[in-house]
C-alpha positions, -999 to +999 in steps of 0.1 A: +000+000-002+009+040-010+017+059+025+023+031+049+053+025+067+077-007+058+068-033+085+105-043+089+114-009+093+109+006+128+094+037+138+121+062+152+111+090+177+124+124+159+159+112+155+167+096+184+171+062+175+147+053+205+115+030+185+076+038+188+054+012+189+044+005+152+009-003+172-012+016+197-006-011+229+023-027+214+052-028+236+081-010+228+120-025+232+149-001+235+176-006+215+199+019+233+196+049+255+202+087+251+224+098+274+220+132+287+250+160+264+270+167+299+302+170+280+290+205+278+288+213+316+320+220+340+339+190+361+318+206+392+290+199+375+292+167+366+303+159+400+271+176+411+254+148+386+271+123+403+257+126+434+227+132+421+228+098+410+230+088+446+202+108+462+181+100+427+186+059+437+185+060+471+151+077+467+140+048+439+151+020+459+138+039+491+167+032+505+195+057+532+210+077+511+240+075+534+238+034+523+237+040+491+264+064+488+285+033+506+281+008+482+287+034+458+321+039+472+323+008+475+309-009+437+304+021+414+277+014+382+299+042+361+332+039+350+351+058+370+350+059+404+327+083+427+340+119+431+355+127+461+330+157+459+303+140+449+305+124+481+311+157+500+275+170+486+256+138+497+273+139+533+260+176+530+228+167+519+222+137+541+219+152+581+198+175+566+172+154+546+141+158+565+147+196+569+150+200+536+120+181+523+099+199+543+115+239+535+110+219+498+073+211+503+068+244+518+078+268+494+072+249+461+035+256+460+010+234+450+040+208+436+039+178+469+072+167+468+055+133+460+040+148+424+071+158+413+095+145+388+120+122+403+147+144+390+138+176+402+132+159+438+169+150+432+182+181+419+162+204+440+174+183+472+209+187+465+206+219+452+190+229+487+221+210+505+245+234+489+223+268+488+213+265+530+242+246+541+271+251+519+276+283+501+286+315+512+261+345+502+287+351+468+283+314+459+248+312+456+238+327+425+264+303+407+252+270+425+216+281+416+227+285+382+246+253+375+213+236+394+197+253+370+217+242+339+217+205+355+177+204+349+181+217+317+202+187+306+185+165+326+150+169+330+117+187+313+116+217+296+098+234+326+121+222+356+148+251+349+127+277+354+107+257+382+144+247+401+160+284+396+130+299+415+125+271+445+164+274+450+161+314+448+132+314+471+152+290+494+182+312+494+162+344+502+147+326+533+179+311+544+184+327+573+147+320+587+154+281+576+190+276+591 
């Protein structure tokens, strides 16, 4: 028939190489993953992403973040060991985890933590830890900018604005929260 796709050629999503189902309800088999374009990020941002991986995994597996960190230090899923900076960021977040979640939930207006995308949750948690407990006054803007850039690379189109606004709000009320 004219105008119908060839049955032997898999459909793909906008040039990503990811297959689409041939018919509604069909299962999709992924041939490959498409990694985030982290090559345009600074080393410090890539270290933050490695720390985000730990927070994301702990959230997904419903484990304590320090337990997952210990696993990653012993056995890493990546080709390189977990950088020291990444470990320090996770260790900065861990003791404040409950307070940070409460702060995010309080200031995220109409977005309960459990409804946020998991990647955004991890970005906000780690960004909040740095903004509230790790940065001095002059470094907060740069940190917020980096987490906004990370959200741009790793998450949805709306995430960078959301992450930037929420981290900025937390930075603005920092004196009241810490």
